[in-house]
N, C-alpha and C positions, 0 to 999 in steps of 0.2 A: 502534420498533425495540427488540428485547429486549436485555437486558444481554449475553447470550451472543453474539448477532449483532454487537453493538458491539465486543466483544472480538475477534471473528473479523475484522471489518473493520479494526480497528487493527493486528492482526498482518499481515494481507494488505498493508495500506498500508506498513508498515515493511519487509516483504519486497521490495516493489516500489521503494520510495524509496531504500533503501540502495544497490543497484547502480546505479540511475539517477544519484544524486548522485555516486557514486564515478567513474563514467564521464564525466559532464559536467565534474567538477572536473579530471580528468586532461586532457580535451580542452581546456578553457578555459585551464588553466595552461600548456599547451603553446603555445597560440595567443596568449593575453593575459597572459603571465607578468609583464609590467611594469606592467600596468594596475592602478590602486589596487583594493584588496579590495572596497570598497563597490560599485564598478562591476562587478567580476567577479561579486559576489553578485547584483546586479541582473540581470545577463545569465543567470546560473545559474537563478534563480527564474523569470525570464521565459520560459525554455525548459522548465524542469521542470514547472511547474504546468499549463500547457496540455497538455503531453505526458501527464501523469498523468490529468488530468480527461477529456480527449477521446479518448485512445488506449489507454493501458495499463489503467486501472481498469475501463472498460467490458469490455474483453477478459478481464481477470482475473476479474471478478465473473461474467461469463457462463460462463466455464469452471469456476468453483468454486461455482456457484449451489446445487448440491445440498448441499455442505458448509455454505455460509453459511446456508441456510434450514432445515437440519436442526435439529429440536428435541432438544437433548441434556439435557433435564431428567431427573433421576433420580427415578423414582417406584417404589413397591413393585412395580408390575406389570413395569416394565422390569428390575427386579432378579430377576424370577422368583418373587416371593413372592405368595402368595394374598392376596386382599383380606380 
């Protein structure tokens, strides 16, 4: 995996993780407000990780595959300069 692709995967993961965590925290705090934090965290990660791995990331990477796989290396030719 190229460095550019790794950066794109990191950005995509963050874009997906943030709203997922926010929504799950809101839901779990409403349902399990008095449950100790370590148990809520265990439930949060138990829901979030499989959802990310098996549902959201395959969908997101399939939809964004052209962007993820695009080579964005700057070369003289890509800048319009003659060799």
